[in-house]
N, C-alpha and C positions, 0 to 999 in steps of 0.2 A: 373212897375208891380203893379196893384191894390192890396190892402189888406184890411181886415176888421178892423174897429176901435173897441174899447173896448165894446161899446154897442152892436154892431153886433155880436161880439164873444160871449158875455154873452147870448144874445137871442138865437143864434144858438146852444149853449151848452145845451139848454132845449129841443132840438129836437131829434128825432129818429136818430140813427147812419146813416141810408141811406140818410136822408136829409142833415146831416152834410157832408157826402161824396160828394153829388152832389154840394152843394154850396161852399165847399172848393175847388172843381175843377173849378166851374164857376168863382170864384173871381180871379183865376190866369190870366184870360184874359178879363173879363167883370166886371167893377166896379159896385158894388151894395151895398145896405144897407139892413141888416136883421132888419126888423121892429118889428116882434113879432114871438116868437115860442110858448111856453106854455102861455096860457091865463087863469089867475085865475078867479074865479066866478065874482068878482066885475067888472073886465074889460070885461068879456063876457056879463054880464048884461048891461053894458054901450054900448057896440058895438051893441047889439040887440036893445036897446032903440033908438039908433041913426040911425038904419037902415043899419049899416055896416055889420051886420050878420043877417042871417035868422034863426039862431038856438039859442035856450036858453041853458043855462048851464044845464047839462054837455054834451050836444049833439054835440058840435063842435069838430072837430078833433084837435083843439088847446087846448082842455080841458083835454087831457090825458098827463100823464108824463111817458116816454118822449112824447113830442108833435108829433103828426102825421101830422101836418100842420105847415107851416111857411109863413109869409108875407114878401115879398122881393121886393124892388124897385130898378130900375137902378139908378145909381148915376152919376151926381147930380139929385136929385129928382125934377121932374116937373110934378105935378099931372094933368096938362092940356095936356101933350104930350102923348096921348093914343097910338099913333103909336109906340113910343119907348117901351112902356109896351108890345105891341104885338110882336115887334122885340125881346125883351128880353125873352119873354116866349118861343119863338121858339128856342132860343139859349139854354135856361135851359132844355127844353124838349129833345133837341138833346143830350146834355151832359148826361142827365139821361138815355136816351136810350142806349147810348154807355156804360154806367156803369151798365146797367142791372137793373135800378131802375124804377119801374112803378110810374109815377106821373100823377096827374090830376091837371089842371090849372083852376082858377076861371074865366077865360074868355072863356072857352070852356068846361063846366061842363060835357057834354056827350062825349067829346073827339072825335067828329066826324069831326073835322077840319072846321066846319061851325060856325064861331063865331057870326054871326048875328042872330042865333036862340036861344040865351040866354035870359032869363027874368031877371037875376040878374048878374051884372058884378062885379067881385071882382078881378081886374087885378093884384094885388100884391100876390094873394093867390096861393100856391102850396100845395098839400097834397099827401100823399102816397096812392096808390090804394090798396083797400082791407085792409085798416088800421085798 
């Protein structure tokens, strides 16, 4: 059975309890790594400058405490295997729905199930709806 390592647990601990609920359930059957929960200003500024975020501090859902967003990747991480990120997101969104937690995913920002109509793909990103 998969389990989170220390870094994943630390990052998840900075997140809203609903995100913790979802990903503590996901890890029981799908190995994944929590990359980032709360993002302080210097990291948000760096993400914005690098083009990994479209939002400046403090506009990102990562910039609240507890964080209303989390970046998660299926483990082992292969950034070139986009299909695995899409598969993983479906699994996560299904678990969230079962648990009654509304999530939005960075590969389908408008949640219309049409993933090719996005202009910005952030495949590891999950955030609470109406956060």
